[in-house]
BAKE-239307 format. One record per residue (C-alpha): residue in one letter; x, y, z. Coordinates in steps of 0.5 Angstrom, whole numbers, plus 2048, in hexadecimal, padded with zeros to 3 digits. Each point is the difference from the previous one (the first is absolute). Example, Ala and Ser with C-alpha at 12.3 -4.5 7.8 and 13.67 -1.06 7.14 Angstrom:
! residues 2
r type A	c1 819	c2 7F7	c3 810
r type S	c1 802	c2 807	c3 7FE
//
This chain:
! residues 395
r type M	c1 889	c2 8C1	c3 857
r type T	c1 807	c2 7FF	c3 7FD
r type L	c1 801	c2 808	c3 802
r type L	c1 7FD	c2 7FF	c3 807
r type K	c1 805	c2 7FA	c3 801
r type S	c1 806	c2 804	c3 7FD
r type L	c1 7FE	c2 806	c3 805
r type Q	c1 800	c2 7FB	c3 806
r type K	c1 807	c2 7FD	c3 7FE
r type R	c1 803	c2 807	c3 7FF
r type L	c1 7FD	c2 802	c3 807
r type I	c1 803	c2 7FA	c3 803
r type L	c1 807	c2 801	c3 7FD
r type A	c1 800	c2 808	c3 802
r type T	c1 7FE	c2 7FD	c3 808
r type A	c1 806	c2 7FB	c3 800
r type V	c1 805	c2 805	c3 7FD
r type F	c1 7FE	c2 806	c3 805
r type M	c1 800	c2 7FB	c3 806
r type L	c1 807	c2 7FE	c3 7FD
r type L	c1 802	c2 807	c3 800
r type G	c1 7FE	c2 802	c3 807
r type T	c1 803	c2 7FA	c3 803
r type F	c1 807	c2 802	c3 7FD
r type V	c1 7FF	c2 807	c3 802
r type F	c1 7FE	c2 7FE	c3 807
r type A	c1 805	c2 7FB	c3 800
r type K	c1 805	c2 805	c3 7FE
r type G	c1 800	c2 804	c3 807
r type V	c1 804	c2 807	c3 802
r type T	c1 807	c2 801	c3 7FF
r type L	c1 805	c2 804	c3 804
r type S	c1 806	c2 802	c3 7FE
r type G	c1 806	c2 805	c3 802
r type R	c1 807	c2 801	c3 801
r type I	c1 805	c2 7FF	c3 806
r type V	c1 805	c2 805	c3 801
r type D	c1 805	c2 802	c3 805
r type S	c1 801	c2 807	c3 804
r type D	c1 804	c2 803	c3 7FA
r type G	c1 7FA	c2 7FE	c3 7FB
r type K	c1 804	c2 7FA	c3 7FD
r type K	c1 7FD	c2 7FA	c3 7FE
r type V	c1 801	c2 7FA	c3 805
r type K	c1 800	c2 7F9	c3 7FE
r type K	c1 7FE	c2 7F9	c3 804
r type A	c1 7FC	c2 804	c3 805
r type M	c1 7FB	c2 7FC	c3 803
r type L	c1 7F9	c2 802	c3 7FF
r type T	c1 7FA	c2 7FD	c3 805
r type L	c1 7F9	c2 802	c3 7FE
r type L	c1 7FB	c2 7FF	c3 806
r type S	c1 7F9	c2 801	c3 801
r type G	c1 7FC	c2 800	c3 807
r type G	c1 807	c2 7FE	c3 803
r type E	c1 801	c2 7FA	c3 7FB
r type V	c1 805	c2 7FF	c3 7FB
r type V	c1 7FD	c2 800	c3 7F9
r type K	c1 806	c2 800	c3 7FC
r type E	c1 808	c2 800	c3 800
r type D	c1 804	c2 802	c3 7FB
r type K	c1 807	c2 803	c3 7FE
r type T	c1 802	c2 806	c3 7FC
r type G	c1 804	c2 7FF	c3 7F9
r type G	c1 806	c2 803	c3 7FE
r type N	c1 7FC	c2 807	c3 7FE
r type G	c1 7FD	c2 800	c3 807
r type K	c1 7F9	c2 7FF	c3 7FE
r type F	c1 7FB	c2 7FB	c3 802
r type K	c1 7F9	c2 7FE	c3 7FE
r type F	c1 7FA	c2 7FC	c3 804
r type K	c1 7FB	c2 7FD	c3 7FB
r type K	c1 7F9	c2 7FE	c3 801
r type L	c1 7FF	c2 803	c3 807
r type E	c1 7F9	c2 802	c3 802
r type E	c1 7FD	c2 807	c3 802
r type G	c1 801	c2 802	c3 807
r type D	c1 805	c2 803	c3 805
r type Y	c1 807	c2 7FD	c3 800
r type V	c1 807	c2 801	c3 804
r type L	c1 806	c2 800	c3 7FC
r type Q	c1 807	c2 7FF	c3 803
r type A	c1 807	c2 800	c3 7FD
r type T	c1 806	c2 7FE	c3 803
r type H	c1 808	c2 800	c3 7FE
r type D	c1 805	c2 7FD	c3 805
r type E	c1 805	c2 806	c3 7FF
r type L	c1 7FB	c2 806	c3 7FD
r type G	c1 7FB	c2 7FF	c3 806
r type S	c1 7F8	c2 800	c3 7FF
r type A	c1 7FA	c2 803	c3 7FE
r type E	c1 7F8	c2 7FF	c3 801
r type T	c1 7FA	c2 803	c3 7FD
r type I	c1 7F8	c2 7FF	c3 800
r type I	c1 7FD	c2 800	c3 7F9
r type T	c1 7F9	c2 7FF	c3 7FE
r type L	c1 7FE	c2 7FD	c3 7FA
r type T	c1 7FA	c2 801	c3 7FB
r type E	c1 804	c2 7FF	c3 7FA
r type K	c1 806	c2 7FF	c3 7FD
r type K	c1 805	c2 805	c3 803
r type D	c1 808	c2 802	c3 800
r type I	c1 802	c2 803	c3 807
r type G	c1 806	c2 802	c3 7FC
r type D	c1 807	c2 800	c3 805
r type L	c1 800	c2 7FE	c3 807
r type A	c1 806	c2 802	c3 803
r type L	c1 804	c2 7FC	c3 805
r type S	c1 803	c2 803	c3 807
r type I	c1 804	c2 7FD	c3 805
r type E	c1 7FD	c2 7FE	c3 807
r type K	c1 803	c2 801	c3 807
r type A	c1 804	c2 7F9	c3 802
r type S	c1 7FB	c2 7FB	c3 803
r type A	c1 802	c2 7FB	c3 805
r type P	c1 804	c2 7FA	c3 7FE
r type V	c1 7FB	c2 7FA	c3 7FE
r type A	c1 802	c2 7F9	c3 800
r type G	c1 803	c2 7FD	c3 7FA
r type A	c1 805	c2 806	c3 7FF
r type A	c1 807	c2 7FE	c3 7FE
r type P	c1 806	c2 802	c3 804
r type G	c1 803	c2 806	c3 7FE
r type G	c1 7FA	c2 804	c3 7FF
r type G	c1 7FE	c2 7FC	c3 7FA
r type T	c1 7F9	c2 7FD	c3 7FE
r type D	c1 800	c2 7F9	c3 7FE
r type P	c1 7FB	c2 800	c3 7FA
r type E	c1 7FD	c2 7F9	c3 802
r type S	c1 7FE	c2 803	c3 807
r type Q	c1 7FE	c2 806	c3 7FD
r type Q	c1 7FB	c2 7FC	c3 7FB
r type R	c1 7FD	c2 7FC	c3 805
r type K	c1 7FF	c2 806	c3 805
r type Q	c1 7FD	c2 804	c3 7FA
r type P	c1 7F9	c2 7FF	c3 802
r type D	c1 800	c2 802	c3 807
r type R	c1 804	c2 806	c3 7FE
r type V	c1 7FA	c2 802	c3 7FB
r type S	c1 7FA	c2 7FE	c3 805
r type V	c1 804	c2 805	c3 805
r type T	c1 800	c2 806	c3 7FC
r type V	c1 7F9	c2 800	c3 7FD
r type P	c1 7FE	c2 807	c3 802
r type Q	c1 7FB	c2 801	c3 805
r type T	c1 7FC	c2 806	c3 7FD
r type M	c1 7F9	c2 801	c3 800
r type E	c1 800	c2 801	c3 7F9
r type A	c1 803	c2 7F9	c3 7FF
r type M	c1 7FC	c2 7FD	c3 804
r type G	c1 7FA	c2 803	c3 7FC
r type S	c1 7FD	c2 804	c3 806
r type P	c1 7FF	c2 808	c3 800
r type S	c1 806	c2 804	c3 801
r type K	c1 801	c2 805	c3 806
r type D	c1 7FF	c2 806	c3 7FC
r type F	c1 7F9	c2 7FD	c3 7FE
r type I	c1 7FE	c2 7FE	c3 807
r type L	c1 802	c2 807	c3 803
r type N	c1 7FC	c2 804	c3 7FA
r type E	c1 7FA	c2 7FB	c3 801
r type L	c1 800	c2 802	c3 808
r type N	c1 801	c2 807	c3 7FE
r type F	c1 7FA	c2 800	c3 7FC
r type E	c1 7FB	c2 7FC	c3 805
r type I	c1 802	c2 805	c3 805
r type K	c1 7FF	c2 806	c3 7FC
r type K	c1 7F9	c2 7FD	c3 7FE
r type L	c1 7FE	c2 7FF	c3 807
r type S	c1 802	c2 807	c3 802
r type A	c1 7FC	c2 803	c3 7FB
r type E	c1 7FA	c2 7FB	c3 802
r type F	c1 801	c2 802	c3 807
r type K	c1 800	c2 808	c3 7FE
r type H	c1 7FA	c2 7FF	c3 7FC
r type L	c1 7FC	c2 7FC	c3 806
r type T	c1 802	c2 805	c3 805
r type Q	c1 7FD	c2 806	c3 7FB
r type E	c1 7FA	c2 7FC	c3 7FF
r type L	c1 7FF	c2 7FF	c3 808
r type D	c1 801	c2 808	c3 801
r type D	c1 7FB	c2 801	c3 7FB
r type L	c1 7FB	c2 7FB	c3 803
r type K	c1 801	c2 803	c3 807
r type A	c1 7FF	c2 807	c3 7FD
r type L	c1 7FA	c2 7FE	c3 7FD
r type S	c1 7FD	c2 7FD	c3 806
r type K	c1 801	c2 806	c3 804
r type M	c1 7FD	c2 804	c3 7FB
r type W	c1 7FA	c2 7FC	c3 7FF
r type V	c1 7FF	c2 7FF	c3 808
r type N	c1 801	c2 807	c3 801
r type P	c1 800	c2 805	c3 7FB
r type L	c1 802	c2 806	c3 804
r type T	c1 807	c2 7FD	c3 800
r type I	c1 801	c2 804	c3 7F9
r type Y	c1 7F9	c2 804	c3 800
r type S	c1 7FF	c2 805	c3 806
r type K	c1 7F9	c2 803	c3 7FD
r type E	c1 7FA	c2 7FD	c3 802
r type I	c1 7FA	c2 803	c3 7FC
r type I	c1 7F9	c2 7FF	c3 803
r type L	c1 7FA	c2 800	c3 7FA
r type K	c1 7F9	c2 802	c3 801
r type N	c1 7FE	c2 7F9	c3 7FE
r type G	c1 804	c2 7FD	c3 805
r type S	c1 806	c2 7FE	c3 7FC
r type T	c1 807	c2 801	c3 803
r type V	c1 806	c2 801	c3 7FB
r type F	c1 807	c2 800	c3 802
r type G	c1 805	c2 804	c3 7FC
r type K	c1 804	c2 806	c3 7FF
r type I	c1 7FD	c2 806	c3 7FD
r type I	c1 804	c2 802	c3 7FA
r type Y	c1 7FC	c2 806	c3 7FE
r type Q	c1 7FA	c2 804	c3 803
r type D	c1 7FC	c2 806	c3 7FE
r type D	c1 7F9	c2 802	c3 802
r type K	c1 7FC	c2 7FB	c3 7FC
r type S	c1 804	c2 7FA	c3 800
r type L	c1 806	c2 7FC	c3 803
r type K	c1 805	c2 7FB	c3 7FC
r type V	c1 802	c2 7FA	c3 805
r type E	c1 805	c2 7FB	c3 7FF
r type T	c1 7FE	c2 7F9	c3 802
r type L	c1 802	c2 7F9	c3 800
r type V	c1 7FC	c2 7FF	c3 7FA
r type G	c1 802	c2 806	c3 7FC
r type Y	c1 7FE	c2 808	c3 800
r type L	c1 7F9	c2 802	c3 802
r type I	c1 7FC	c2 806	c3 7FF
r type V	c1 7FB	c2 802	c3 806
r type D	c1 7FB	c2 805	c3 800
r type R	c1 801	c2 805	c3 806
r type A	c1 7F9	c2 800	c3 801
r type Q	c1 800	c2 7F9	c3 802
r type V	c1 805	c2 800	c3 805
r type V	c1 7FE	c2 800	c3 807
r type R	c1 807	c2 801	c3 803
r type I	c1 807	c2 7FE	c3 7FF
r type V	c1 804	c2 7FD	c3 806
r type D	c1 808	c2 801	c3 800
r type N	c1 803	c2 7FA	c3 804
r type V	c1 806	c2 802	c3 802
r type I	c1 806	c2 7FB	c3 802
r type T	c1 804	c2 803	c3 805
r type E	c1 808	c2 7FF	c3 7FE
r type D	c1 806	c2 803	c3 803
r type T	c1 802	c2 806	c3 7FB
r type Q	c1 807	c2 801	c3 7FE
r type E	c1 803	c2 807	c3 7FF
r type Y	c1 801	c2 801	c3 7F9
r type V	c1 808	c2 801	c3 7FF
r type P	c1 803	c2 803	c3 7F9
r type E	c1 804	c2 7FA	c3 7FC
r type Q	c1 806	c2 805	c3 800
r type I	c1 801	c2 800	c3 808
r type R	c1 7FC	c2 7F9	c3 801
r type E	c1 807	c2 7FD	c3 802
r type S	c1 803	c2 805	c3 805
r type Y	c1 7F9	c2 802	c3 803
r type T	c1 7FF	c2 7FF	c3 807
r type P	c1 7F9	c2 801	c3 803
r type P	c1 7FF	c2 804	c3 806
r type P	c1 7FE	c2 7FD	c3 806
r type M	c1 7F9	c2 7FF	c3 802
r type P	c1 7FE	c2 804	c3 806
r type K	c1 7FF	c2 7FD	c3 807
r type L	c1 7F8	c2 800	c3 801
r type A	c1 7FE	c2 800	c3 808
r type Q	c1 7FD	c2 7FA	c3 802
r type P	c1 7F9	c2 800	c3 803
r type K	c1 800	c2 7FF	c3 807
r type Y	c1 7FC	c2 7FA	c3 800
r type T	c1 805	c2 7FC	c3 7FC
r type S	c1 803	c2 7FA	c3 803
r type S	c1 807	c2 801	c3 803
r type N	c1 803	c2 7FA	c3 7FD
r type N	c1 804	c2 803	c3 7FA
r type S	c1 802	c2 7F9	c3 7FE
r type A	c1 7F9	c2 7FE	c3 7FE
r type R	c1 7FF	c2 807	c3 7FB
r type N	c1 807	c2 7FE	c3 7FD
r type A	c1 7FE	c2 7F9	c3 7FE
r type S	c1 801	c2 7FE	c3 7F9
r type A	c1 7FB	c2 802	c3 7FB
r type K	c1 7FD	c2 7F9	c3 7FF
r type F	c1 7FD	c2 801	c3 807
r type S	c1 7FD	c2 806	c3 7FE
r type A	c1 7F8	c2 801	c3 800
r type N	c1 7FD	c2 801	c3 7F9
r type C	c1 7F8	c2 802	c3 7FF
r type V	c1 7FD	c2 7FF	c3 7FA
r type L	c1 7F9	c2 800	c3 7FD
r type V	c1 7FC	c2 7F9	c3 800
r type G	c1 7FB	c2 800	c3 7FA
r type N	c1 7FD	c2 807	c3 7FE
r type I	c1 7FD	c2 806	c3 803
r type S	c1 7F8	c2 800	c3 800
r type E	c1 7FC	c2 806	c3 800
r type K	c1 7F9	c2 801	c3 802
r type K	c1 7FB	c2 805	c3 802
r type D	c1 7FB	c2 800	c3 806
r type G	c1 7F9	c2 802	c3 801
r type Q	c1 803	c2 808	c3 801
r type G	c1 804	c2 800	c3 7FA
r type N	c1 807	c2 7FF	c3 804
r type I	c1 805	c2 7FC	c3 7FC
r type I	c1 803	c2 7FA	c3 803
r type F	c1 807	c2 7FE	c3 7FE
r type D	c1 802	c2 7F9	c3 804
r type G	c1 805	c2 7FB	c3 7FF
r type E	c1 805	c2 7FB	c3 803
r type I	c1 808	c2 801	c3 801
r type K	c1 804	c2 7FA	c3 802
r type N	c1 807	c2 800	c3 803
r type I	c1 805	c2 7FC	c3 7FC
r type G	c1 806	c2 802	c3 803
r type G	c1 804	c2 7FD	c3 806
r type R	c1 7FF	c2 805	c3 805
r type R	c1 7FA	c2 803	c3 803
r type A	c1 7FD	c2 807	c3 7FD
r type D	c1 7FE	c2 805	c3 805
r type F	c1 7FB	c2 806	c3 7FE
r type V	c1 7FE	c2 7FD	c3 7F9
r type K	c1 7FC	c2 805	c3 7FC
r type V	c1 7FD	c2 801	c3 7F9
r type D	c1 801	c2 807	c3 7FD
r type F	c1 7FB	c2 802	c3 7FB
r type V	c1 801	c2 806	c3 7FB
r type F	c1 7FA	c2 802	c3 7FD
r type R	c1 801	c2 804	c3 7F9
r type K	c1 7FA	c2 805	c3 800
r type N	c1 800	c2 802	c3 7F9
r type W	c1 805	c2 800	c3 7F9
r type S	c1 803	c2 806	c3 803
r type G	c1 804	c2 7FC	c3 805
r type E	c1 7FD	c2 802	c3 806
r type T	c1 801	c2 7FB	c3 806
r type K	c1 7FD	c2 7FE	c3 807
r type T	c1 803	c2 7FB	c3 804
r type L	c1 7FC	c2 7FB	c3 805
r type T	c1 803	c2 7FB	c3 805
r type T	c1 7FE	c2 7FA	c3 803
r type F	c1 803	c2 7FB	c3 805
r type V	c1 800	c2 7F8	c3 7FF
r type K	c1 7FC	c2 7FD	c3 806
r type G	c1 805	c2 7FB	c3 802
r type S	c1 802	c2 7FD	c3 807
r type Y	c1 802	c2 804	c3 806
r type N	c1 807	c2 801	c3 803
r type T	c1 802	c2 804	c3 806
r type F	c1 807	c2 803	c3 7FF
r type D	c1 805	c2 802	c3 805
r type T	c1 7FE	c2 806	c3 801
r type G	c1 7F9	c2 7FE	c3 802
r type I	c1 7FD	c2 802	c3 7F9
r type V	c1 7FA	c2 7FB	c3 7FE
r type S	c1 7FF	c2 7FF	c3 7F8
r type D	c1 7FB	c2 7FC	c3 7FD
r type A	c1 803	c2 801	c3 7F9
r type S	c1 806	c2 7FB	c3 801
r type M	c1 801	c2 7FA	c3 7FB
r type L	c1 804	c2 7FA	c3 802
r type P	c1 803	c2 7FC	c3 7FA
r type G	c1 7FB	c2 7FD	c3 7FC
r type A	c1 7FA	c2 803	c3 803
r type I	c1 7FB	c2 803	c3 7FC
r type G	c1 7FC	c2 807	c3 802
r type K	c1 7FA	c2 803	c3 7FD
r type F	c1 7FF	c2 808	c3 7FF
r type D	c1 7FB	c2 804	c3 7FE
r type L	c1 7FF	c2 808	c3 7FE
r type Y	c1 7FA	c2 804	c3 800
r type V	c1 800	c2 806	c3 7FB
r type P	c1 7FA	c2 804	c3 802
r type Q	c1 7FB	c2 803	c3 7FB
r type D	c1 803	c2 807	c3 801
r type F	c1 807	c2 7FE	c3 7FE
r type G	c1 7FE	c2 801	c3 7F9
r type A	c1 801	c2 7FD	c3 7F9
r type F	c1 806	c2 7FD	c3 7FE
r type I	c1 803	c2 7FD	c3 7FA
r type G	c1 805	c2 7FB	c3 802
r type Y	c1 804	c2 7FE	c3 806
r type S	c1 807	c2 7FC	c3 802
r type Y	c1 802	c2 7FD	c3 806
r type V	c1 806	c2 7FF	c3 804
r type I	c1 801	c2 7FB	c3 806
r type D	c1 805	c2 802	c3 806
r type W	c1 802	c2 7FD	c3 806
r type E	c1 805	c2 801	c3 806
r type E	c1 805	c2 7FB	c3 803
r type Y	c1 802	c2 801	c3 807
r type Q	c1 801	c2 7F9	c3 803
//
């Protein structure tokens, strides 16, 4: 019991001593010291010192004979120290106090002469009493209005932050643009695989494979598809359809002479007699030209006599009428490369040309026309085919 009481007394005593020491330490505060010198580095005595915080005067003092000063019991924070002398000029500095600090030498400099103020003595002198009375006004006017002294971020910091945000937004914009392009490419690829793979392989079980033939021999085919590589038994292949997308082919020019090369002029082709005499219509912008495309797939069937019938639909998605719209089928007879071509015209609308010729294979913009091609039984077997849509523009 006695031991317990002794421990309690010791604990209370230690707590009291700790509180007294803490109070003493915190009451002591932070000390700021330094020395005021002139432009030649000599000590300045009786220089007026003013310490401000947040635009308000915290303390005032004068330097001693050795030019030194010391402010005690200051709180941590940002301060502005002003030093003035009647003959040697003034100085000003911004100080951040977190612990005891000695700023070293603060040099005075003579500022430009300012406009005379009230209370100035005759002959250019200054009345000491008037100067003493005006001292608070002078101090409040010369408080630095910098962003740092007011506790706000500096201009460089703000510019760096803005540059960082701009770079960040630019990178995000590029990333979103890339993702959008990838999504467009993927959507186009899945809607129409023929945009990247022109081969349509029809199998005996009714399946259709869109892809690119990488390798083939007399037993199998290696096909690149959207889901990977497939090995297809050649005996299971009914035929291979080559979907040809017609584009303007450019002449190959070696890189060494590409800059100085001038392509030869295009030959002048004779216009048909039934062409419209309105040349301005033929020279219209390309966006008003006709553009005929296949709608869906080409179906294939046999009739009762063994003839093969190909049928489908063609649509004019351009902005101009297409005349004499036809589909050319190129049949591949064997693996040696022997081919044979058959042509069929689209069943469109009737049109009478200036020469009196009447055609039923014209398609207005947005119109859809059907076609069918009869391949007789005596045509023989074929292993694949490709097709090309062709048309003319006259009016």
